[in-house]
DOFI-506809 format. One line per 8 residues: number of its first residue (from 1); their letters; for each residue x, y, z of C-alpha. Coordinates in steps of 0.05 Angstrom, whole numbers, plus 32768, in hexadecimal, padded with zeros to 4 digits. Each point is the difference from the previous one (the first is absolute). Last residue first. Example, Ala and Ser with C-alpha at 12.3 -4.5 7.8 and 13.67 -1.06 7.14 Angstrom:
2	SA	8111 7FEB 808F; 7FE5 7FBB 800D
//
This chain:
447	MFPFKMGR	7D35 810D 7EE0; 7FE9 7FDD 803E; 8011 8018 8046; 8009 7FCB 8035; 7FD6 7FF2 803E; 7FC5 7FDE 7FE1; 7FC3 7FF3 802A; 7FF8 7FCA 8034
439	KKKGKQMN	7FE4 7FBE 7FEB; 7FB8 7FE9 8005; 8009 7FD0 7FC5; 7FC9 8023 7FDA; 801C 8044 8011; 8044 7FEC 7FE6; 7FE2 7FE6 7FBF; 7FD7 8040 7FF9
431	TMQKMMKK	803F 802A 800A; 8024 7FD8 7FCA; 7FC7 8004 7FCE; 7FF8 804C 8009; 804C 8008 7FFA; 7FFE 7FDA 7FBD; 7FC7 802B 7FE6; 8023 8040 8014
423	MDEFQKLL	8041 7FE8 7FE0; 7FDC 7FF1 7FBE; 7FE2 8046 8000; 8044 8020 800E; 8022 7FD5 7FCB; 7FCD 8017 7FCD; 8009 8049 8011; 804C 7FF9 7FFF
415	RNVESVSR	7FFE 7FDF 7FBC; 7FD3 8036 7FE3; 802E 8037 8019; 803C 7FDB 7FE3; 7FDB 7FFA 7FBD; 7FF2 804B 8001; 804B 800D 8003; 8027 8021 8038
407	GSGKAIRK	8017 8049 800A; 7FD2 8005 803D; 7FD6 803A 7FE7; 7FFD 7FE6 7FB9; 7FE9 7FBB 8017; 7FCD 801F 8030; 7FE3 802C 7FC8; 7FFD 7FC6 7FCF
399	KRSANILS	7FDE 7FD4 8035; 7FCD 8038 800D; 7FEE 8002 7FB6; 7FF7 7FB4 7FFD; 7FD5 7FFB 8040; 8015 8002 8049; 7FC0 8004 8028; 8006 7FB7 8015
391	PEQREKRT	803E 8014 8027; 7FD4 801E 8037; 8029 801B 803A; 803F 800C 7FD7; 7FD4 801E 7FCA; 7FDF 8030 8031; 8044 8016 801B; 8015 800F 7FB9
383	MSQIIAEV	8032 7FD0 7FDF; 8047 8016 7FF1; 8016 7FE8 8045; 7FEA 7FB9 7FED; 802A 8000 7FC0; 803D 801E 8023; 7FFB 7FCD 8039; 7FFE 7FC7 7FCD
375	YVLQKEDL	803E 801C 7FDD; 8026 8007 8042; 7FED 7FB8 8011; 801A 7FE9 7FBD; 8042 8021 8010; 8008 7FCC 8038; 800F 7FCC 7FCA; 7FF9 7FBC 8020
367	QVNKMGKM	8030 7FD3 7FD9; 7FE4 7FBA 7FFC; 8035 7FC9 7FFF; 7FCD 7FCE 8018; 7FBD 8022 800F; 7FD8 7FE6 7FC5; 7FEA 7FC1 8022; 8016 8002 8048
359	KGAGPLMD	8045 7FE1 800D; 8023 8040 8016; 7FC5 8012 802D; 8008 7FBE 8026; 7FF8 8021 8044; 7FF6 804B 7FF9; 803C 8026 801C; 8023 8005 7FBC
351	LLDDLPGM	7FC2 8024 7FE5; 8008 8037 8035; 8049 800A 7FEB; 7FEC 8005 7FB6; 7FCA 8033 8013; 8033 802F 801F; 7FEE 8016 8047; 7FC6 7FFF 8031
343	KKVQSMQE	7FF2 804A 7FF4; 7FEF 7FEE 7FB7; 7FC6 7FD4 8019; 7FE3 803A 8029; 8001 8030 7FC5; 7FE2 7FCC 7FD1; 7FC8 7FF5 8033; 7FF1 804B 8002
335	LFDDFTFS	7FFE 8003 7FB4; 7FCF 7FC5 7FFE; 7FD4 8022 8034; 7FFC 803D 7FD3; 7FF2 7FD2 7FC5; 7FC3 7FE8 8025; 7FE9 7FC4 802A; 7FB5 8004 8009
327	MSRMKEEL	7FF6 7FB5 7FF1; 7FDF 7FF7 8045; 8032 7FCB 8015; 803A 8027 7FE3; 7FE9 8040 8023; 7FFD 7FDC 8042; 8046 7FE4 7FF7; 8019 8046 7FEF
319	DRAQKEDV	7FE5 801C 8041; 8023 7FC8 8026; 8042 800D 7FDB; 7FF9 804B 800C; 7FF7 7FF4 804A; 803D 7FD2 8001; 802F 8031 7FDD; 8033 7FD7 7FDA
311	NEQAKEIL	804A 8011 8007; 801B 7FE0 803F; 7FCE 7FC7 8004; 8009 7FF1 7FB6; 804C 7FFE 8006; 7FFB 7FD2 803C; 7FD0 7FD2 7FDA; 8031 7FFC 7FC6
303	SLVDGMGL	8039 7FF1 802F; 7FD8 7FC7 801E; 7FEC 7FE6 7FBC; 8047 7FF5 7FE8; 7FFB 7FD5 7FC2; 800E 7FB6 7FF7; 802B 800B 7FC2; 803E 7FDE 801E
295	IRSAMREP	8026 8042 8007; 7FC2 8020 8020; 7FFA 7FC8 8033; 804A 8006 8012; 7FF8 804C 8008; 7FC6 7FF6 8030; 8026 7FCC 802A; 803D 802D 8005
287	HFAELQDT	7FD9 803E 8016; 8028 803F 7FF6; 7FE2 8041 801B; 7FEF 802B 7FC4; 801C 8042 7FE6; 7FD7 801E 7FC7; 7FE1 8039 8027; 8035 8033 7FEA
279	REGMGVFK	7FF5 7FEE 7FB7; 803B 7FE3 7FDA; 7FEB 7FB8 8000; 8000 7FBE 8026; 8036 8010 8035; 8007 7FC4 802E; 8004 7FFF 804B; 801F 7FD5 8038
271	IPKGTVAR	8029 7FCE 7FD9; 801D 7FD7 8039; 804A 7FF6 8012; 8020 7FBA 7FFD; 8032 801E 7FCF; 8001 7FCA 7FC9; 7FBB 7FE1 800A; 7FDD 8042 800D
263	ISLAAGGR	8021 8021 7FC4; 7FF7 7FC8 7FCE; 7FB6 800A 7FEE; 800E 8049 7FF1; 8034 7FE9 7FCD; 7FC4 7FE3 7FDC; 7FEE 8045 7FE7; 8010 7FEE 7FB8
255	TDGDLKTL	7FC0 801C 7FE1; 8009 8043 8023; 7FD0 803A 7FFE; 7FD7 7FF9 8040; 8038 7FEC 802E; 8020 8044 7FF6; 8016 8004 8049; 800F 7FC9 8032
247	VVGSIDLQ	8003 8013 8049; 802D 7FD3 8029; 8001 7FF1 804B; 8025 8004 8042; 8044 8014 7FE5; 803D 7FE7 8026; 8029 803E 7FEE; 8042 7FE3 7FE6
239	SDFSEAVN	7FEE 7FBA 7FE8; 7FB9 8016 7FEF; 8017 8038 7FD2; 802D 7FD2 7FD7; 7FCE 7FC5 7FFE; 7FC8 802D 7FE9; 802C 801E 7FC9; 8010 7FB9 7FE7
231	VADQGTMA	7FB6 7FED 8000; 7FED 803E 7FD9; 803B 7FF3 7FD1; 7FDE 7FBE 7FEF; 7FCA 8025 7FD9; 8007 804C 7FFC; 7FB6 8006 7FF0; 7FEB 7FF4 8049
223	DVVLFIEA	8021 8043 8013; 8015 7FFC 8049; 7FEC 8028 803E; 8021 7FE5 803F; 7FD5 800D 803D; 8021 8008 8044; 7FCA 7FF9 8035; 7FFC 800F 804B
215	PKVDTKIQ	8037 8034 7FF6; 8035 800B 8036; 8008 804B 7FF3; 804A 8008 8010; 801C 7FBC 7FEC; 7FD6 7FFD 7FC1; 8015 8045 7FEB; 8049 7FEE 800B
207	TLEDMLKE	7FF8 7FBF 7FD9; 7FE0 8026 7FC6; 803C 802F 7FFE; 8033 7FC8 8002; 7FDA 7FDA 7FCA; 8001 803A 7FD0; 804A 800D 800B; 8011 7FB6 7FF6
199	DVHLRGAT	7FDE 7FF8 7FBD; 7FC3 7FDE 7FE2; 7FF1 8019 7FB9; 7FDF 803B 7FDF; 7FF9 801E 8045; 7FC6 800E 802E; 7FF5 8031 8039; 7FCC 7FF5 8035
191	DIIVYDHH	7FB5 800E 7FFE; 7FED 7FFA 804A; 7FB8 7FED 8012; 7FEC 8017 8046; 7FC0 7FE0 801A; 7FD3 8013 803C; 8003 804B 7FF4; 7FEE 8025 8040
183	EEKAKKIA	801A 8046 7FED; 8036 8004 8036; 8012 7FB6 7FF8; 8005 8006 7FB5; 802C 803F 8006; 8030 7FDB 802E; 8001 7FC6 7FCE; 800F 8030 7FC7
175	ENAIDVPN	803A 801F 8027; 8021 7FBC 8006; 7FF7 7FEE 7FB7; 8019 8044 7FE8; 803C 7FFB 802E; 8012 7FBC 7FE2; 7FF7 801D 7FBA; 8031 8039 800E
167	AETGMSFV	7FE5 8043 7FE9; 8016 8026 7FC2; 7FCB 7FE5 7FD1; 7FC3 801C 8023; 7FE6 7FF5 8047; 7FC0 7FDA 7FEB; 7FC3 7FE4 8024; 7FC5 7FF0 7FD2
159	PLSLQKGL	7FB7 8004 8017; 7FCB 7FDA 7FD8; 7FCA 8021 7FD5; 800A 7FCA 7FCB; 8013 8030 7FC8; 8024 802E 8030; 8029 7FC6 801C; 800F 7FE6 7FBB
151	TELQDIAA	801B 8044 7FED; 802A 8001 803F; 801B 7FBA 7FF0; 8013 8015 7FB9; 8020 8041 8017; 802B 7FD9 8033; 8012 7FCB 7FCC; 8010 8035 7FCC
143	PRYVDAAV	8038 8019 802B; 8024 7FBC 7FFA; 8036 7FFE 8034; 7FD5 8015 803B; 7FD4 7FC2 8001; 7FE4 8008 8046; 7FBA 801B 7FED; 7FD4 7FE8 8039
135	LLPNRNHK	7FB6 7FF0 7FF8; 7FD5 8004 803F; 7FC8 7FCD 8007; 7FBC 8006 8023; 7FE2 7FBA 7FFD; 7FB8 7FEB 7FEF; 8018 7FBA 7FEC; 7FE9 7FFA 7FB8
127	KRLHNALK	7FFD 804A 7FEB; 8037 801E 802B; 8030 7FC5 7FFC; 7FF5 7FF9 7FB5; 800D 804B 7FF5; 8041 7FFB 8028; 8014 7FC3 7FD7; 7FF1 8023 7FBF
119	GTTTTKGA	802B 803C 8014; 803B 7FD4 8011; 7FF4 7FD8 7FC0; 8009 803F 7FD7; 8042 800E 8024; 8019 7FB8 7FF7; 7FED 7FF6 7FB7; 8039 7FD0 7FEF
111	GQLGVMMI	8025 8036 7FD9; 8036 800C 8034; 800F 7FC4 802B; 7FDB 7FED 803F; 7FEC 8014 8046; 7FBF 8017 8022; 8008 8004 804B; 7FC0 7FF8 8029
103	VTPPREAT	7FF8 801E 8046; 7FC4 7FF1 802B; 7FF1 803F 8027; 7FE6 7FEC 8030; 8010 7FD2 803B; 7FFA 7FB5 7FF9; 8014 8007 7FB6; 7FD2 7FE5 7FCA
95	AIKSQEGG	8018 7FCF 7FCB; 7FE1 7FF7 7FBB; 7FE0 7FBD 7FF2; 8021 7FC5 7FDD; 7FC9 7FDE 7FD8; 8004 7FB4 7FFF; 802A 7FC8 7FE3; 803D 8029 7FEF
87	MLQTLEEQ	8005 8002 7FB4; 801A 7FB9 7FFB; 7FC9 7FE9 802F; 7FCA 801B 7FD1; 8022 7FDF 7FC4; 8000 7FBF 8027; 7FB6 8006 8011; 7FEC 8011 7FB9
79	VVKIVQQG	8029 7FC7 7FE2; 7FE2 7FCE 8033; 7FB9 8019 7FF1; 800D 7FF7 7FB5; 8017 7FB8 800E; 7FC1 7FF4 802A; 7FD4 8018 7FC6; 801E 7FCC 7FD2
71	PTLSEMVE	7FFB 7FCB 8037; 7FB5 8008 800A; 7FEA 7FC3 8029; 8043 8003 8024; 802C 7FC2 8009; 8037 8019 7FD1; 7FFD 8046 801B; 8007 7FFA 804D
63	QGIAREKI	8028 7FBF 7FF9; 803C 801E 7FDD; 800E 800D 7FB7; 7FEA 8049 8006; 8021 800A 8045; 8046 7FED 7FEB; 7FF9 8020 7FBC; 7FE9 8042 801E
55	KNILQKVV	8037 8001 8033; 8036 7FEE 7FCD; 7FE5 8036 7FD0; 8004 8035 8037; 8048 7FEE 8014; 8017 8001 7FB7; 7FDD 8041 7FF1; 8020 8022 803D
47	KFNVDAEL	8044 7FE9 7FE9; 7FF2 801B 7FBA; 7FEB 8045 801A; 7FBE 8013 7FDE; 800B 8027 7FC0; 7FBB 7FF4 7FE1; 8020 7FD2 7FCD; 801B 7FD7 803A
39	LALRVERT	7FBB 7FFB 801F; 7FDE 7FEB 7FBF; 8037 7FCC 7FF2; 7FF7 7FE2 8046; 7FB4 7FFE 7FF8; 8007 7FDD 7FBE; 802E 7FCB 801F; 7FD1 7FFB 803C
31	MEKVDQET	7FC6 7FF0 7FD1; 8025 7FCB 7FD9; 8018 7FDE 8040; 7FBA 8003 801E; 7FE1 7FE0 7FC3; 8037 7FC9 8001; 7FEE 7FF1 8049; 7FB9 7FF4 7FE8
23	VKGRGRIK	7FC3 802B 800E; 7FBB 7FDF 8001; 7FBA 8019 7FF2; 801A 803E 7FDF; 7FDC 8041 8013; 803B 802E 7FF6; 803C 7FDA 7FE2; 800A 8028 7FC0
15	QITSQLRD	7FE7 8041 8021; 803C 7FFC 802F; 8030 800E 7FC7; 7FD7 8036 7FDE; 7FF8 8024 8042; 8049 7FFC 8011; 8016 801C 7FBE; 7FCE 8039 8000
7	ALGEFAM	800F 8013 8048; 804B 8001 7FF5; 7FF8 802F 7FC5; 7FD0 802D 8027; 802A 8002 803F; 7FDE 8040 8017; 7FC2 800F 7FD8
//
């Protein structure tokens, strides 16, 4: 998870005061000291940390907490609200021009993931907002950038406008907008050139493009793993281009991603999107309040619901519910559910979205091995159709055949069969409980 180290430190700190009948000023001082150390270790700008700690301390030892019936929980609420404000307060939505097309300039240094993010953003606009974007290859200095964008375009079935490496980037941008108007594209996303560092030539070119095409958005793509350099780069680009927002990449693999918390406070510009993985669908709109909740171990149920709505077939979910109630749930259904859950993203990320998952017995520090899902699939696919429909048919000789066919051991086959039966019983109980309480059926896949 993004900010993993920071999350662990903050969660262990606030856990000490959670549920206390009374919180003293000394308790607040100890907690804010730990919070300060956690933030600094996570590479949050020290000035930003100082301001945040002062705000938390001022509110935590004030009337709203000390006179509360649950002061421990109120302190946590204060920390969550101040973290949310630090990251921008609320989601900053993408702009739309009065007359199409809406032009977005993607800027940033080489290696930050700008070209890949350009493709991801176009995919996001098409899937989430039903837009018709045109990608523009305007990085003429790195031939691989044009090839990379065209490959992404083919992969995503999105059009890419290119004039090769000999054309002027300003001309490319202007011609792309003409093309977009002719072909009724409502967004034009321009992948501009990058450098290994900020220099005058790069900024002159980007300024010329900006002057000519008058973009509605200028997104700076920065690598969250570069720590404080990400903030420095944001300041440099903003001072010369007046960027409208930041896209953070590689937020999924960094334990010191606290620099991301500093960008809004230092530049005043919002984080618009975050890259949460390498896949083309792993670009998410940034929600400060959701990220603050995840950092504090409170989960992110709204994002989990959105992922389920995007990836889970409602009719299949209803059919599955009926099968669970009638105990006719089969290994074929199980395979289908595994497929739908995998579409929602890595299991570790889904677990992070569950409130309190990190504190559940047996879940702390658990490493969810996605290879196990592959092994389970191999075992199930080695069964005959009849065996998948009626697991009770699977005797000792069948187990040996299934184990051999899947490359797994007989003990693993036995374990899966037992887990499957236990799961069916549990689901039966859950659906009966829901029915008894006259509640609506389940909306999420189980695995």
